[in-house]
C-alpha positions in Angstrom: 148.9 69.6 65.3 147.7 71.3 68.5 150.6 72.8 70.5 150.4 71.9 74.2 152.4 72.9 77.3 154.8 70.1 77.2 158.0 69.4 75.3 157.5 69.7 71.6 159.5 66.5 70.9 156.9 64.6 73.0 154.1 66.1 71.0 155.8 65.2 67.8 156.5 61.7 69.0 152.8 61.2 69.9 151.7 62.6 66.5 154.0 60.1 64.7 152.7 57.2 66.7 149.1 58.3 65.9 149.9 58.4 62.2 151.5 55.0 62.5 148.4 53.7 64.1 146.3 55.1 61.2 148.6 53.2 58.8 150.2 56.3 57.2 153.7 54.7 57.6 154.7 51.3 56.2 157.4 49.1 57.9 160.8 49.5 56.3 160.1 52.9 54.7 162.5 55.8 55.1 161.6 59.0 57.1 161.9 62.1 55.0 162.8 64.6 57.7 162.4 67.7 55.6 159.0 66.8 54.3 157.8 65.6 57.8 159.0 68.8 59.5 157.1 70.9 56.9 153.9 68.8 57.4 154.1 69.2 61.1 155.1 72.9 61.0 158.2 72.3 63.3 161.9 72.7 62.9 164.3 69.8 62.3 165.7 69.9 65.8 162.6 68.8 67.9 161.7 66.4 65.1 165.0 64.7 65.3 164.7 64.5 69.0 161.4 62.8 68.6 162.9 60.4 66.0 165.7 59.5 68.4 163.1 58.7 71.1 161.2 56.5 68.7 164.4 54.8 67.7 165.1 54.1 71.3 161.6 52.5 71.6 162.3 50.3 68.6 159.8 52.0 66.3 162.5 53.4 64.1 165.9 52.3 63.0 168.8 54.7 62.5 172.1 54.4 60.8 175.1 56.9 60.5 174.5 59.2 57.6 171.4 57.5 56.4 168.8 58.9 58.7 165.8 57.0 60.1 163.4 54.4 58.7 160.4 52.6 60.2 161.7 49.3 61.5 160.5 46.2 59.6 158.4 43.6 61.5 160.1 40.5 62.9 158.5 37.6 64.7 161.8 37.2 66.7 161.7 40.8 67.9 158.1 40.6 68.8 158.7 37.5 70.9 161.6 39.3 72.6 159.5 42.4 73.3 156.6 40.4 74.8 159.1 38.5 77.1 160.4 41.8 78.3 156.9 43.3 78.9 155.9 40.1 80.8 159.0 40.3 83.0 158.5 44.0 83.7 154.8 43.7 84.5 155.5 40.8 86.8 158.1 42.8 88.6 155.7 45.8 88.9 153.0 43.5 90.2 155.4 41.9 92.7 156.4 45.4 94.0 152.8 46.6 94.4 151.2 47.1 97.8 149.3 43.8 98.7 146.5 45.8 100.4 146.0 47.8 97.2 146.0 44.6 95.1 143.4 43.0 97.3 141.3 46.2 97.1 141.3 46.4 93.3 141.0 42.7 92.6 137.1 42.8 92.5 137.3 45.6 90.0 139.8 43.6 87.9 137.5 40.6 87.9 134.5 42.7 87.0 136.3 44.4 84.1 137.5 41.0 82.8 134.1 39.5 83.0 132.7 42.5 81.2 135.0 42.2 78.2 133.2 41.9 74.9 132.8 38.6 72.9 135.9 36.4 72.5 136.4 38.0 69.1 136.1 41.8 68.8 137.5 44.7 66.8 141.2 45.2 67.5 140.7 48.8 68.7 138.1 47.7 71.3 140.3 44.8 72.5 143.3 47.2 72.8 141.3 49.8 74.7 139.9 47.3 77.2 143.3 45.6 77.6 145.1 48.9 78.4 142.4 49.8 80.9 142.7 46.5 82.7 146.5 46.4 82.8 146.6 50.0 83.9 144.5 49.2 86.9 146.5 46.1 87.6 149.7 48.1 87.9 148.2 51.1 89.6 149.7 50.3 92.9 153.3 50.0 91.7 155.4 52.7 93.4 158.4 52.4 91.0 157.9 55.1 88.5 161.1 54.3 86.6 159.9 50.8 86.1 156.6 52.0 84.8 158.3 54.4 82.4 160.5 51.6 81.1 157.5 49.4 80.7 155.7 52.1 78.7 158.6 52.5 76.3 158.8 48.8 75.6 155.1 48.5 75.2 155.3 51.3 72.6 157.7 49.2 70.6 155.4 46.2 70.9 152.3 48.2 70.0 154.0 49.2 66.8 153.6 45.6 65.6 149.9 45.5 66.4 149.4 48.8 64.6 151.3 47.6 61.5 149.8 44.2 61.1 146.2 44.5 62.4 143.7 47.1 61.3 141.6 48.9 64.0 138.4 47.3 62.9 139.9 43.8 62.2 138.4 41.1 64.5 141.0 39.6 66.9 140.8 36.9 69.6 140.5 38.0 73.2 140.7 35.6 76.1 139.0 37.2 79.1 139.4 34.1 81.2 143.1 34.7 81.4 142.5 38.1 83.0 139.8 36.6 85.3 142.4 34.0 86.6 144.8 36.8 87.5 142.1 38.6 89.4 140.9 35.5 91.2 144.5 34.8 92.3 144.7 38.3 93.8 141.4 37.8 95.5 142.9 34.7 97.1 146.0 36.7 98.1 148.1 34.4 95.9 150.6 36.8 94.4 152.9 34.1 93.0 149.9 32.5 91.3 148.8 35.9 89.9 152.2 36.6 88.5 152.3 33.1 86.9 148.8 33.8 85.4 150.0 37.2 84.2 153.0 35.7 82.3 150.7 33.0 80.8 148.4 35.8 79.6 151.2 37.6 77.8 152.3 34.3 76.2 148.8 33.6 75.1 148.4 37.1 73.6 151.7 36.7 71.9 150.7 33.5 70.2 147.4 35.1 69.0 149.3 38.1 67.6 151.9 36.0 65.9 149.2 34.6 63.6 149.1 38.1 62.0 152.9 38.6 61.6 154.5 37.1 58.5 157.3 34.5 58.9 160.8 36.1 59.0 
């Protein structure tokens, strides 16, 4: 692990999320802190701080005296996380500068129209989706809101990493993103927010096809 000029707990957290993405941790398995600290070459204190952060994001579960484990997948929790993300993104879009939204709307439409085929590798879909939503919210001035959104998205992304391999083909509906961009071009913010919520619901239903029944 490369040591950077930022808190060690943040580097450890990112490293664990990368390992989770690569499928090195299975849902429901316990975290062996001593082994993990030795593998990463860090002390138990920053490791535990990183684990507490991941527990707050829903990636881990913790219990008194029993340490941490990677949280099992749950269709109910995934639905709840998506509902929160949809609400937070809608609020971020609503609080964005209308002039900025109108300025980026053509780029949002261009990016959406440039998405790959309706079915593409999960890693490709993820990358394009992150780029698009990042641009969509680039005019939100509320940094606390964006930080909260990032934390909830991390919990939601855990599901995608656990149930879908990077190279596994997944459905991608670019028209949903085009509709949001068109609404912004028409200066119809309520319509864009409604289309954004519909996009999250559609994405949720597509992902639920990969999550086992509770």
